N, C-alpha and C positions, 0 to 999 in steps of 0.2 A: 044977147048972146055973141061973143066975140071968138072969133074963127083963128085960129091959131093956123100957120103954115111953116111945115116943116121943110127943108130942100130935101130932096129925092135922094142925097147921099147920108139921111139922120136914120140911126139904124142903134136904138138904142139896145137893144138886146145886142148885137154888136159890138157895141160901146163898152157894156158892161165882162159881156167876155172877154175883152181886151185887157178891160182894167186888171180882171182877176188872174189874168197870165203875168201881167207884169208885179202883181203882190206875190203871185208863187215863186216867179223868177226873184224877187228881192230877198224873201228867206231862204231858199236854194242858197244864193250866192250874193249875201251881204254885202253894200258897200262897193258891187261890181267888182271884187276879186276873185280870183279863178282858187277855191282852197283846193281843189284837186283832190288827193286821196281822203284829204281830212274832211270833206265836204260830210254834207247830210247823208244818212243811210250808208255809212262805212261801218263794216263789223272788225271789230266790236268797237262800241261807241266807248269813249274815254274822257273824261275831266283830270282835268290836272290844275292844279293849284299850289299855292306856294304856303308854308306854313314857317313856325320859327326855326326849324331845324334846316328845313331845305325845302324841296322837291315834292309832292305826291301825285300818282297818277292811277288812277283809279278806273278798270276796266268791267265793262259791263263782259259776262263768258258763259251763260248760262246754257247748260248741257254740255260741257267741257270737261273733259276729264281731267282732272291735275296732273297728270304724269303725261300727256300731252303738249301742255303748254310749255314753252320756251323762252325764257327771256335774257337777253342776250345786251353789254354795251359796247359801242362800237367806236370810240369818241366820245363825240357828241350827241350820239345816236343812240336811243335806245328802242331798239329792236323785240319786239311781243310777236309771238306766232306760236300755230296749234292748230289742232285739227276737232272738228265738231261732228260725231257721227249720227245722222238721223236714220235709223233705220226706215224701212219700207213699213206700213202694218201687218202682221202675218197675215191677215184675214181681211179683205176689204180693198177700199182705195181709197184714194185722199180728195174730199169737196172740197177745201180747200187749204193752201198748202202757202205760207207766210214767210216759214223759217226756213233758212237754206241750212245745208250743211256742208261740210268739207274741211279744206285747209285753208288758212288765214296768215295774214304777216300785215302788223304793224309798224310804221317808224316813227320814231317822236324825235325831233330836235332838241338838245338838252340845251340850257346855258351854260358857260366857261365855269362859273365859278361853282360848279356841283362835282362832288367826288362820287362819280361813278364806281369806284372800285369798293367802295362800303354800302351800295346799295343792298339792298331786301326786298325781297317778292313774298307775299301771304296771299293764300286765294280760300276764300271764305265764302259762303251762299251765293256759289255761282257770279263773285266777285275778285277780280285780282288787284289787289294791290301793292305797287310798288313804289317805294321810299329809295330817295335818293336825295342823303345829305349835302349841307353845304362843306368847301371845301375849311379845315380852320383857318386858314388866313382870309374868308373871306367872310365870313362868323362874325356878327358885333361882338366885340368888347368893350367893358367901362372904360372911360378914361376917368381917373381921379381927377380933380379942378385943385389945385396948388394954389393958397393962399402966398401973396406977397408981403 
């Protein structure tokens, strides 16, 4: 039988917990970047993608009344704000409460080539979709090839 001796400083449980903390930190702050107000856990969650016409921002805003939503463009910044009311139960109390209510605001920096004056916003099934088209001069246009 072989006896393996570990140094007194070796603690496999502490090492695993340290590894778990590092993995959690990496997912919360990828690449060591400070994501600020765009980091994980910010309400409302937003996905932004580019399509052929411009950019589309989709925000999850369940429980937010459409009349409380406000979408504004300030130069290259798209500002979205609103209020989610979550009244307390009339009879009883919370056992678990993970959803928060109150006012919220998100600001999204936009690229230069968008025409924010033509932006459109639509609310459906708890999702706010904001479409911002590219400026006419920034859109792709076909160029005919002439033969000599």
